[in-house]
LUMGULUM-792187 format. One line per 3 residues: their letters; for each residue x negated, y, z of N, C-alpha, C, CB. Coordinates in nm, 4 decimals. Last residue first. Glycine has a CB too. Layout:
% residues N
A) X:Y:Z:X:Y:Z:X:Y:Z:X:Y:Z  ...
//
This chain:
% residues 180
HRL) -1.1007:2.0180:-0.5155:-1.1787:2.1038:-0.6047:-1.0940:2.1720:-0.7075:-1.2848:2.0249:-0.6731  -0.9402:1.8451:-0.3814:-0.9946:1.9576:-0.3052:-1.0686:2.0550:-0.3935:-1.0867:1.9080:-0.1967  -0.8892:1.6378:-0.5515:-0.7803:1.7327:-0.5247:-0.8299:1.8573:-0.4518:-0.6708:1.6653:-0.4424
ARV) -1.1152:1.4829:-0.5380:-1.0973:1.5674:-0.6570:-0.9859:1.6701:-0.6359:-1.0656:1.4804:-0.7803  -1.0647:1.3369:-0.3061:-1.1712:1.4375:-0.3055:-1.1582:1.5335:-0.4232:-1.3082:1.3697:-0.3087  -0.8651:1.1705:-0.4046:-0.8352:1.2631:-0.2952:-0.9395:1.3742:-0.2925:-0.8312:1.1886:-0.1588
AAL) -1.0129:1.0257:-0.5964:-0.8991:1.1087:-0.6398:-0.8618:1.2108:-0.5311:-0.7762:1.0191:-0.6735  -1.1959:0.8918:-0.4322:-1.2446:0.9848:-0.5349:-1.1322:1.0789:-0.5801:-1.3012:0.9067:-0.6564  -1.0148:0.7334:-0.2878:-1.0952:0.8333:-0.2181:-1.1499:0.9362:-0.3169:-1.2106:0.7660:-0.1415
TRR) -0.9177:0.5687:-0.4918:-0.8262:0.6615:-0.4241:-0.9033:0.7686:-0.3489:-0.7342:0.5857:-0.3275  -1.1517:0.4287:-0.5697:-1.0793:0.5139:-0.6650:-0.9866:0.6136:-0.5952:-0.9982:0.4274:-0.7608  -1.2271:0.2940:-0.3307:-1.3201:0.3833:-0.4010:-1.2453:0.4802:-0.4923:-1.4213:0.3016:-0.4830
VHD) -0.9944:0.1408:-0.2756:-1.0450:0.2399:-0.1807:-1.1338:0.3412:-0.2533:-1.1237:0.1708:-0.0664  -0.9638:-0.0214:-0.5115:-0.8572:0.0673:-0.4633:-0.9095:0.1766:-0.3699:-0.7507:-0.0142:-0.3915  -1.1445:-0.2112:-0.6126:-1.1654:-0.0691:-0.6430:-1.0624:0.0264:-0.5835:-1.1669:-0.0510:-0.7892
VPS) -1.0668:-0.4756:-0.4998:-1.2024:-0.4217:-0.5002:-1.2112:-0.2702:-0.5163:-1.2794:-0.4858:-0.6088  -0.8371:-0.6247:-0.5058:-0.8463:-0.5181:-0.4062:-0.9756:-0.4367:-0.4150:-0.8345:-0.5771:-0.2688  -0.6712:-0.7034:-0.8040:-0.7971:-0.7116:-0.7308:-0.8044:-0.5959:-0.6319:-0.9187:-0.7095:-0.8280
LDD) -0.4414:-0.6176:-0.9275:-0.4295:-0.7176:-0.8219:-0.5592:-0.7369:-0.7439:-0.3861:-0.8491:-0.8811  -0.3898:-0.2787:-0.9847:-0.4772:-0.3915:-1.0130:-0.4650:-0.4903:-0.8976:-0.6257:-0.3455:-1.0331  -0.3451:0.0394:-1.0462:-0.2612:-0.0800:-1.0422:-0.3459:-0.1999:-1.0833:-0.1363:-0.0648:-1.1352
HVM) -0.3586:0.3545:-0.9351:-0.4482:0.2420:-0.9648:-0.3685:0.1150:-0.9399:-0.5806:0.2459:-0.8766  -0.2914:0.6884:-1.0070:-0.2346:0.5549:-0.9874:-0.3422:0.4528:-1.0218:-0.1056:0.5333:-1.0752  -0.2799:1.0263:-0.8927:-0.3539:0.9138:-0.9472:-0.2806:0.7845:-0.9153:-0.4975:0.9102:-0.8918
AIR) -0.0934:1.2142:-0.8178:-0.2201:1.2628:-0.8723:-0.2984:1.1503:-0.9397:-0.3046:1.3264:-0.7616  0.2428:1.2793:-0.8040:0.1452:1.1723:-0.8173:0.0199:1.2297:-0.8839:0.2034:1.0523:-0.8997  0.3510:1.5425:-0.5851:0.3330:1.4867:-0.7202:0.2234:1.3803:-0.7189:0.2978:1.5989:-0.8221
GDR) 0.3684:1.6741:-0.3463:0.4577:1.5606:-0.3695:0.4476:1.4993:-0.5075:0.5970:1.6024:-0.3468  0.1819:1.8618:-0.2861:0.3065:1.9115:-0.3457:0.4051:1.7997:-0.3796:0.2753:1.9905:-0.4711  -0.0359:1.7089:-0.2065:0.0437:1.7741:-0.1030:0.1768:1.8279:-0.1561:-0.0356:1.8868:-0.0412
AIV) -0.0383:1.4144:-0.4157:-0.0860:1.5466:-0.3759:0.0108:1.6082:-0.2759:-0.1028:1.6385:-0.4992  -0.0931:1.0821:-0.3708:0.0139:1.1806:-0.3831:-0.0387:1.3130:-0.3287:0.1438:1.1349:-0.3068  -0.2137:0.8075:-0.5207:-0.2578:0.9258:-0.4477:-0.1531:1.0314:-0.4771:-0.4045:0.9728:-0.4897
YST) -0.1239:0.4681:-0.4972:-0.0890:0.6010:-0.5448:-0.1594:0.7049:-0.4584:0.0646:0.6224:-0.5429  -0.1953:0.1388:-0.5878:-0.2292:0.2520:-0.5020:-0.1925:0.3820:-0.5716:-0.3791:0.2505:-0.4655  -0.0722:-0.1849:-0.5834:-0.0724:-0.0572:-0.6546:-0.0992:0.0546:-0.5551:0.0624:-0.0339:-0.7290
RST) -0.0143:-0.4916:-0.6068:-0.1217:-0.4160:-0.5437:-0.1388:-0.2889:-0.6267:-0.2568:-0.5001:-0.5349  0.3441:-0.5431:-0.5769:0.2168:-0.5508:-0.6475:0.1104:-0.4767:-0.5664:0.2290:-0.4912:-0.7911  0.5372:-0.7098:-0.3255:0.4974:-0.5891:-0.3977:0.3646:-0.6138:-0.4679:0.4868:-0.4677:-0.3017
MAT) 0.7551:-1.0001:-0.3472:0.6415:-0.9233:-0.2963:0.6166:-0.7986:-0.3812:0.5155:-1.0106:-0.2928  0.9275:-1.1748:-0.4529:0.9774:-1.0976:-0.3382:0.8679:-1.0089:-0.2793:1.0323:-1.1920:-0.2298  0.8999:-1.1433:-0.8107:0.8776:-1.2157:-0.6857:0.9375:-1.1288:-0.5745:0.7223:-1.2457:-0.6610
ATG) 1.0677:-1.1473:-1.1291:1.0233:-1.0798:-1.0073:0.9963:-1.1775:-0.8946:1.1265:-0.9786:-0.9632  0.9475:-1.2607:-1.4432:1.0446:-1.2666:-1.3343:0.9833:-1.2079:-1.2070:1.0912:-1.4126:-1.3101  0.7477:-1.2653:-1.6343:0.8230:-1.1415:-1.6157:0.9258:-1.1452:-1.5042:0.8910:-1.1069:-1.7412
DPK) 0.5823:-1.4786:-1.6514:0.7001:-1.4810:-1.7396:0.7889:-1.3576:-1.7218:0.7822:-1.6068:-1.7135  0.3916:-1.4256:-1.4515:0.3548:-1.4084:-1.5925:0.4736:-1.4088:-1.6890:0.2597:-1.5167:-1.6322  0.5824:-1.2449:-1.1996:0.5143:-1.3644:-1.2480:0.4779:-1.3413:-1.3949:0.6041:-1.4927:-1.2305
KLV) 0.5370:-0.9286:-1.0378:0.6045:-1.0171:-1.1333:0.5166:-1.1343:-1.1701:0.6440:-0.9405:-1.2592  0.6062:-0.7253:-0.7693:0.5084:-0.8170:-0.8257:0.5831:-0.9157:-0.9142:0.4274:-0.8907:-0.7138  0.7276:-0.3992:-0.7903:0.7621:-0.5402:-0.7711:0.6550:-0.6253:-0.8404:0.9060:-0.5724:-0.8277
VDY) 0.6981:-0.1235:-0.7992:0.5862:-0.2044:-0.7522:0.6238:-0.3495:-0.7238:0.5288:-0.1432:-0.6285  0.8324:0.1287:-0.8521:0.8119:0.0242:-0.9526:0.6926:-0.0644:-0.9175:0.7915:0.0869:-1.0908  0.9190:0.3069:-0.6687:0.7766:0.3132:-0.7033:0.7378:0.2087:-0.8077:0.6918:0.2945:-0.5784
SRV) 1.1865:0.2321:-0.6548:1.1533:0.3713:-0.6879:1.0061:0.3890:-0.7240:1.1882:0.4624:-0.5712  1.1749:-0.0424:-0.5814:1.2280:-0.0004:-0.7122:1.1795:0.1398:-0.7493:1.3820:-0.0039:-0.7111  1.0648:-0.0188:-0.3234:0.9986:-0.1012:-0.4244:1.0449:-0.0604:-0.5643:1.0272:-0.2515:-0.3995
IAP) 1.2634:0.1350:-0.2007:1.1282:0.1896:-0.2162:1.0536:0.1128:-0.3245:1.0504:0.1835:-0.0823  1.4786:-0.0462:-0.2103:1.4897:0.0851:-0.2755:1.3525:0.1479:-0.2974:1.5774:0.1793:-0.1918  1.3860:-0.2642:-0.0553:1.4108:-0.2818:-0.1985:1.4212:-0.1479:-0.2731:1.5386:-0.3621:-0.2192
TAA) 1.1276:-0.1225:0.1603:1.2642:-0.1677:0.1340:1.2817:-0.1922:-0.0158:1.3680:-0.0636:0.1851  0.8302:-0.2058:0.2908:0.8871:-0.1447:0.1707:1.0257:-0.2040:0.1471:0.7946:-0.1670:0.0463  0.7202:-0.1485:0.6082:0.8015:-0.2395:0.5278:0.8617:-0.1629:0.4115:0.9126:-0.3057:0.6131
AVA) 0.3839:-0.0234:0.6590:0.5297:-0.0193:0.6712:0.5951:-0.1195:0.5768:0.5821:0.1221:0.6425  0.1087:0.0802:0.8527:0.1604:-0.0068:0.7469:0.3106:-0.0167:0.7686:0.0914:-0.1499:0.7483  -0.1155:0.3464:0.9386:0.0152:0.2805:0.9457:0.0375:0.1885:0.8259:0.1273:0.3850:0.9528
FKG) -0.4534:0.3075:1.0586:-0.3516:0.3679:0.9725:-0.2245:0.2845:0.9802:-0.4016:0.3790:0.8252  -0.6080:0.1824:1.2551:-0.6511:0.3122:1.2020:-0.5520:0.3808:1.1096:-0.7779:0.2949:1.1296  -0.5971:-0.0715:1.3608:-0.5235:0.0340:1.4288:-0.5491:0.1727:1.3734:-0.5569:0.0325:1.5726
ACK) -0.7197:-0.2443:1.1830:-0.7970:-0.1982:1.2988:-0.7300:-0.0821:1.3715:-0.9361:-0.1569:1.2550  -0.5930:-0.3774:0.9940:-0.6047:-0.2325:0.9710:-0.6806:-0.1665:1.0851:-0.4651:-0.1680:0.9557  -0.6000:-0.6313:1.1079:-0.6656:-0.6092:0.9785:-0.6829:-0.4613:0.9454:-0.5864:-0.6762:0.8685
ESS) -0.4839:-0.6015:1.3777:-0.5964:-0.6890:1.3439:-0.6699:-0.6482:1.2163:-0.5474:-0.8299:1.3294  -0.2789:-0.4038:1.3728:-0.3790:-0.4078:1.4789:-0.5037:-0.4842:1.4352:-0.3202:-0.4714:1.6044  -0.1300:-0.4605:1.1512:-0.1765:-0.3229:1.1725:-0.2862:-0.3169:1.2770:-0.0605:-0.2333:1.2143
FAE) -0.0690:-0.7323:1.1904:-0.1559:-0.6922:1.0796:-0.2130:-0.5526:1.1017:-0.0790:-0.6968:0.9473  0.1116:-0.7173:1.4055:-0.0159:-0.7875:1.4216:-0.1153:-0.7449:1.3138:0.0056:-0.9398:1.4167  0.3156:-0.5682:1.2756:0.2552:-0.5217:1.4011:0.1192:-0.5866:1.4219:0.3475:-0.5521:1.5208
LQD) 0.3857:-0.7217:1.0461:0.3169:-0.5932:1.0322:0.2538:-0.5430:1.1617:0.4129:-0.4903:0.9814  0.5281:-0.9553:1.0230:0.3921:-0.9658:1.0757:0.3169:-0.8330:1.0738:0.3148:-1.0683:0.9969  0.7622:-0.9147:0.8949:0.7713:-0.9515:1.0358:0.6335:-0.9603:1.1017:0.8440:-1.0844:1.0501
VNG) 0.7080:-0.8886:0.6288:0.7087:-0.7665:0.7096:0.7218:-0.7943:0.8590:0.8215:-0.6767:0.6654  0.6282:-1.0607:0.4002:0.6203:-1.0974:0.5430:0.6112:-0.9769:0.6385:0.5000:-1.1867:0.5650  0.6297:-0.8085:0.1504:0.6012:-0.9453:0.1931:0.5832:-0.9559:0.3426:0.4782:-0.9970:0.1238
ATM) 0.6395:-0.5557:0.0825:0.7710:-0.6190:0.0963:0.7530:-0.7629:0.1447:0.8492:-0.6157:-0.0389  0.4289:-0.2975:0.2178:0.4503:-0.4288:0.1584:0.5957:-0.4707:0.1736:0.3577:-0.5330:0.2224  0.1921:-0.0309:0.2441:0.3308:-0.0795:0.2386:0.3366:-0.2152:0.1707:0.4214:0.0210:0.1643
GIV) -0.0135:0.2016:0.4199:0.0011:0.0762:0.3480:0.1468:0.0323:0.3516:-0.0903:-0.0327:0.4078  -0.1385:0.5235:0.4025:-0.0213:0.4438:0.4418:-0.0206:0.3179:0.3562:0.1134:0.5252:0.4247  -0.3560:0.7776:0.5008:-0.3431:0.6483:0.4336:-0.2225:0.5766:0.4912:-0.4724:0.5620:0.4499
TAG) -0.3939:1.1214:0.4443:-0.3324:1.0185:0.5277:-0.3217:0.8923:0.4437:-0.1915:1.0636:0.5815  -0.6709:1.3485:0.3906:-0.5660:1.2558:0.3459:-0.5191:1.1619:0.4561:-0.6156:1.1744:0.2290  -0.8906:1.5162:0.4188:-0.7575:1.5682:0.4501:-0.6427:1.4755:0.4191:-0.7365:1.6928:0.3782
ARQ) -1.1413:1.4232:0.4030:-1.0873:1.4781:0.2779:-0.9446:1.5289:0.2967:-1.0908:1.3719:0.1670  -1.1625:1.3166:0.6539:-1.2449:1.4341:0.6213:-1.1965:1.5018:0.4939:-1.3923:1.3939:0.6060  -0.9894:1.0956:0.6131:-0.9510:1.2037:0.7046:-1.0317:1.3300:0.6787:-0.9693:1.1596:0.8496
FDA) -1.1422:0.9408:0.4383:-1.0122:0.9916:0.3951:-0.9686:1.1084:0.4839:-0.9062:0.8792:0.3982  -1.3592:0.8875:0.6077:-1.3810:0.9600:0.4818:-1.2501:1.0187:0.4294:-1.4434:0.8669:0.3760  -1.2321:0.7396:0.8076:-1.2943:0.8686:0.8430:-1.3201:0.9521:0.7177:-1.4271:0.8460:0.9200
ISE) -1.1562:0.5061:0.6671:-1.0539:0.6007:0.7118:-1.1136:0.7365:0.7502:-0.9777:0.5425:0.8302  -1.3073:0.2966:0.5768:-1.3245:0.4267:0.5096:-1.2307:0.5346:0.5615:-1.3034:0.4107:0.3615  -1.2277:0.0756:0.7213:-1.3689:0.1143:0.7270:-1.3922:0.2540:0.6681:-1.4543:0.0115:0.6523
AFA) -0.9600:0.0622:0.6367:-0.9913:0.0929:0.7770:-1.1359:0.1405:0.7909:-0.9674:-0.0310:0.8664  -0.9924:-0.0133:0.3682:-0.9315:0.1166:0.4006:-0.9662:0.1568:0.5442:-0.7770:0.1110:0.3819  -1.1102:-0.2665:0.4147:-1.1839:-0.1637:0.3404:-1.1256:-0.0247:0.3667:-1.1813:-0.1944:0.1893
HAE) -0.9013:-0.3990:0.5487:-1.0297:-0.3784:0.6161:-1.1089:-0.2668:0.5475:-1.1118:-0.5095:0.6174  -0.7122:-0.4034:0.3430:-0.6828:-0.3329:0.4679:-0.8114:-0.3027:0.5435:-0.5876:-0.4157:0.5560  -0.8517:-0.5666:0.1570:-0.8147:-0.4293:0.1231:-0.7865:-0.3472:0.2491:-0.6920:-0.4285:0.0310
ANC) -0.8754:-0.8093:0.2955:-0.9958:-0.7384:0.2510:-0.9647:-0.5920:0.2216:-1.0552:-0.8060:0.1259  -0.6046:-0.8745:0.3301:-0.6909:-0.8570:0.4465:-0.8138:-0.7753:0.4094:-0.7327:-0.9934:0.5042  -0.5320:-0.8997:0.0632:-0.4685:-0.7952:0.1445:-0.5479:-0.7696:0.2719:-0.3241:-0.8344:0.1796
GGT) -0.6817:-1.1215:-0.0193:-0.7015:-0.9906:-0.0824:-0.6453:-0.8769:0.0009:-0.6377:-0.9887:-0.2193  -0.5790:-1.3271:0.1735:-0.7187:-1.2911:0.1499:-0.7414:-1.1514:0.0943:-0.7782:-1.3883:0.0576  -0.3135:-1.2296:0.3898:-0.3607:-1.3054:0.2737:-0.4985:-1.2498:0.2400:-0.2604:-1.2946:0.1498
FAA) -0.1914:-1.0744:0.5894:-0.2642:-1.1953:0.6249:-0.2890:-1.2880:0.5059:-0.1892:-1.2694:0.7312  0.0859:-0.9378:0.4103:-0.0096:-0.9356:0.5203:-0.0702:-1.0741:0.5417:0.0580:-0.8865:0.6491  0.1163:-0.9069:0.0582:0.1596:-0.9683:0.1844:0.0483:-0.9634:0.2875:0.2039:-1.1137:0.1617
PFF) 0.0611:-0.7073:-0.1598:0.1578:-0.8178:-0.1672:0.2059:-0.8718:-0.0327:0.0977:-0.9292:-0.2435  0.0688:-0.3499:-0.1084:-0.0039:-0.4760:-0.1112:0.0965:-0.5902:-0.1036:-0.1070:-0.4844:0.0052  0.0351:-0.0093:-0.1937:0.1231:-0.1256:-0.1812:0.0373:-0.2516:-0.1913:0.2354:-0.1246:-0.2913
YLV) -0.0626:0.2929:-0.0535:-0.1041:0.1720:-0.1236:-0.0098:0.0571:-0.0895:-0.2494:0.1351:-0.0876  -0.0880:0.6183:-0.0736:0.0170:0.5196:-0.0497:-0.0218:0.3951:-0.1270:0.1594:0.5728:-0.0929  -0.2462:0.8760:0.0521:-0.2790:0.7557:-0.0234:-0.1753:0.6530:0.0188:-0.4285:0.7054:0.0032
VPG) -0.1535:1.2126:0.0416:-0.1263:1.0798:0.0968:-0.1750:0.9741:-0.0014:0.0254:1.0614:0.1268  -0.2715:1.5444:0.1325:-0.2416:1.4365:0.0374:-0.2236:1.3033:0.1089:-0.3531:1.4249:-0.0671  -0.1245:1.6992:0.4300:-0.2192:1.6905:0.3186:-0.1808:1.5778:0.2250:-0.3622:1.6700:0.3700
RRL) 0.0766:1.7399:0.6107:-0.0614:1.7407:0.6626:-0.1647:1.7394:0.5504:-0.0840:1.6205:0.7543  0.3018:1.7075:0.4650:0.2807:1.8393:0.5271:0.1390:1.8522:0.5806:0.3817:1.8625:0.6407  0.3002:1.4381:0.4013:0.2550:1.5340:0.3000:0.2351:1.6744:0.3567:0.3547:1.5393:0.1858
ATA) 0.4170:1.3258:0.6309:0.2751:1.3018:0.6022:0.2211:1.4032:0.5018:0.2548:1.1594:0.5487  0.6826:1.4114:0.5949:0.6060:1.4548:0.7117:0.4566:1.4390:0.6867:0.6476:1.3752:0.8365  0.7500:1.2722:0.3602:0.7555:1.4185:0.3641:0.6739:1.4738:0.4807:0.9011:1.4661:0.3746
LNV) 0.7243:0.9997:0.4394:0.6352:1.0578:0.3398:0.6340:1.2099:0.3469:0.6759:1.0130:0.2008  0.7150:0.8518:0.7434:0.7963:0.9454:0.6660:0.7034:1.0182:0.5693:0.8728:1.0470:0.7596  0.7292:0.5673:0.9384:0.6531:0.6368:0.8353:0.7488:0.7249:0.7565:0.5791:0.5361:0.7415
TFP) 0.7325:0.4786:1.2708:0.8151:0.5222:1.1586:0.7284:0.6050:1.0640:0.9391:0.6044:1.2078  0.6232:0.1914:1.4414:0.5915:0.3250:1.3933:0.6832:0.3570:1.2763:0.4417:0.3362:1.3517  0.5369:-0.0361:1.7031:0.6334:0.0112:1.6030:0.6068:0.1582:1.5692:0.7791:-0.0069:1.6545
KGA) 0.1878:-0.1267:1.7326:0.3103:-0.0696:1.7910:0.4057:-0.0266:1.6796:0.2765:0.0517:1.8834  -0.0551:-0.1969:1.6223:0.0243:-0.2996:1.6884:0.1546:-0.2529:1.7494:-0.0555:-0.3613:1.7926  -0.1475:0.0309:1.4925:-0.2194:-0.0182:1.6102:-0.1352:-0.1170:1.6915:-0.2613:0.0991:1.6986
MAG) 0.1682:0.0754:1.3674:0.0339:0.1327:1.3712:-0.0292:0.0877:1.5026:0.0366:0.2910:1.3587  0.4336:-0.0276:1.1501:0.3540:-0.0385:1.2711:0.2223:0.0333:1.2534:0.3304:-0.1848:1.3078  0.7595:0.0547:1.0333:0.6369:-0.0212:1.0230:0.5669:-0.0287:1.1564:0.5457:0.0393:0.9193
QAT) 1.0213:0.1785:0.8343:0.9769:0.1259:0.9633:0.8526:0.0411:0.9421:1.0891:0.0428:1.0319  1.0345:0.4788:0.6405:1.0293:0.3329:0.6531:0.9779:0.2942:0.7910:0.9398:0.2715:0.5432  1.1578:0.7152:0.4230:1.1281:0.6878:0.5627:1.1345:0.5369:0.5764:1.2285:0.7612:0.6618
FVP) 1.0584:0.8924:0.1265:1.1158:0.7784:0.1983:1.0822:0.7882:0.3459:1.0643:0.6449:0.1402  1.0545:1.0374:-0.2011:1.0373:1.0482:-0.0564:1.1074:0.9306:0.0113:1.0931:1.1838:-0.0033  0.8832:0.9623:-0.4983:1.0063:0.9474:-0.4211:0.9792:0.9556:-0.2709:1.0743:0.8145:-0.4550
AKA) 0.6787:1.2042:-0.6473:0.6827:1.0821:-0.5670:0.8148:1.0750:-0.4916:0.5632:1.0766:-0.4684  0.7064:1.3228:-0.9726:0.7387:1.3498:-0.8322:0.7483:1.2163:-0.7577:0.8728:1.4313:-0.8194  0.4291:1.2900:-1.1996:0.5666:1.2584:-1.1576:0.5844:1.2920:-1.0101:0.5996:1.1084:-1.1832
GPA) 0.1579:1.3254:-1.2245:0.2449:1.4399:-1.2512:0.3889:1.4174:-1.2104:0.2402:1.4739:-1.3960  0.0842:0.9983:-1.3323:0.0373:1.1241:-1.2743:0.1243:1.2412:-1.3203:-0.1095:1.1491:-1.3122  0.3792:0.7904:-1.3326:0.2573:0.8403:-1.3931:0.2105:0.9657:-1.3203:0.2786:0.8691:-1.5423
LAA) 0.5364:0.5197:-1.2195:0.5120:0.6585:-1.1833:0.3768:0.7024:-1.2365:0.5190:0.6776:-1.0309  0.5371:0.2543:-1.2892:0.6194:0.3463:-1.3675:0.5890:0.4916:-1.3379:0.7649:0.3195:-1.3420  0.2878:0.0204:-1.3249:0.3397:0.1258:-1.2389:0.4131:0.2280:-1.3254:0.2253:0.1934:-1.1575
AAP) 0.3199:-0.2987:-1.3973:0.3054:-0.1721:-1.4674:0.3701:-0.0650:-1.3820:0.3689:-0.1772:-1.6102  0.1194:-0.5794:-1.2925:0.2400:-0.4973:-1.2871:0.2151:-0.3709:-1.3677:0.2794:-0.4631:-1.1398  -0.0126:-0.8819:-1.4255:-0.0278:-0.7430:-1.3855:0.1058:-0.6710:-1.3848:-0.1249:-0.6718:-1.4776
GAL) 0.1282:-1.1884:-1.2919:0.0648:-1.1086:-1.3956:0.0526:-0.9657:-1.3488:0.1434:-1.1160:-1.5268  0.0834:-1.4576:-1.0660:0.1376:-1.3270:-1.0998:0.0577:-1.2608:-1.2098:0.1410:-1.2381:-0.9777  -0.0316:-1.6854:-0.9780:0.0546:-1.6954:-1.0943:0.1034:-1.5602:-1.1436:0.1716:-1.7825:-1.0631
LLA) -0.1682:-1.6038:-0.7555:-0.2425:-1.6680:-0.8628:-0.1622:-1.6738:-0.9913:-0.2837:-1.8072:-0.8216  0.0428:-1.5112:-0.5991:-0.0569:-1.4171:-0.6502:-0.1368:-1.4762:-0.7653:-0.1511:-1.3748:-0.5388  0.1731:-1.7491:-0.5367:0.2429:-1.6468:-0.6159:0.1449:-1.5475:-0.6756:0.3459:-1.5727:-0.5298
AAC) -0.0243:-1.8698:-0.3779:0.0185:-1.9316:-0.5032:0.0886:-1.8305:-0.5937:0.1113:-2.0499:-0.4751  -0.0314:-1.6929:-0.1615:-0.1508:-1.7117:-0.2434:-0.1143:-1.7728:-0.3788:-0.2528:-1.8009:-0.1701  0.2277:-1.7291:-0.0601:0.1853:-1.5973:-0.1096:0.0646:-1.6108:-0.2014:0.1520:-1.5031:0.0080
ATI) 0.2161:-1.9977:0.0169:0.3136:-1.9550:-0.0836:0.2743:-1.8206:-0.1435:0.4540:-1.9463:-0.0223  0.0144:-1.9817:0.2136:-0.0040:-2.0653:0.0961:0.0907:-2.0237:-0.0159:0.0175:-2.2121:0.1315  0.1397:-1.8173:0.4013:0.0170:-1.7722:0.3367:-0.0083:-1.8515:0.2095:-0.1023:-1.7852:0.4321
SAF) 0.3550:-1.9845:0.4729:0.3791:-1.8511:0.4185:0.2574:-1.7998:0.3429:0.4161:-1.7538:0.5302  0.2189:-2.2042:0.5768:0.3065:-2.2220:0.4605:0.3344:-2.0883:0.3932:0.4386:-2.2890:0.5019  0.0927:-2.0816:0.7951:0.0128:-2.1418:0.6899:0.0949:-2.1582:0.5622:-0.0423:-2.2770:0.7357
RRM) 0.3181:-2.0126:0.9476:0.2322:-1.9067:0.8962:0.1466:-1.9591:0.7806:0.1427:-1.8506:1.0086  0.4117:-2.2674:1.0126:0.4969:-2.1785:0.9333:0.4138:-2.0664:0.8698:0.6091:-2.1187:1.0213  0.2042:-2.3641:1.1692:0.2329:-2.4303:1.0438:0.3146:-2.3398:0.9528:0.3062:-2.5612:1.0685
//
């Protein structure tokens, strides 16, 4: 019952939320962070600097685990993870919503293929990804915003849209463009 109430509250907030405005424009330096999360159902520490040593990073923020759009987006990233890996990129999902469910979400919806982490208030502020209601007041969730961060730590692309539909396609195209 508690999970249902949480999902219902998240869905209601998403319906009432207006578009966010990502403050980090292409060319800006991505704020480095270390965050606790999960991968394949196990606790995992995410460190942006470490991930960037391997190549570009797709850092995607989502409102809350186990909600319709977030489930679809995680599944889409999981289905495309081999394409991201062939392009040399690491995918990291982050949320400020219901972070107590990240272990289950990483296993079930991300299919154990990439890490998801808890976005601290400092990370949410530094990436300007707080989900806002139409009146401009903040919610406790993150917006659906995807960043492609080049290996040099600079933002290469930003896609800010509550619809999960184009995040995978656009971020993969941006990662591939970095190779050329």
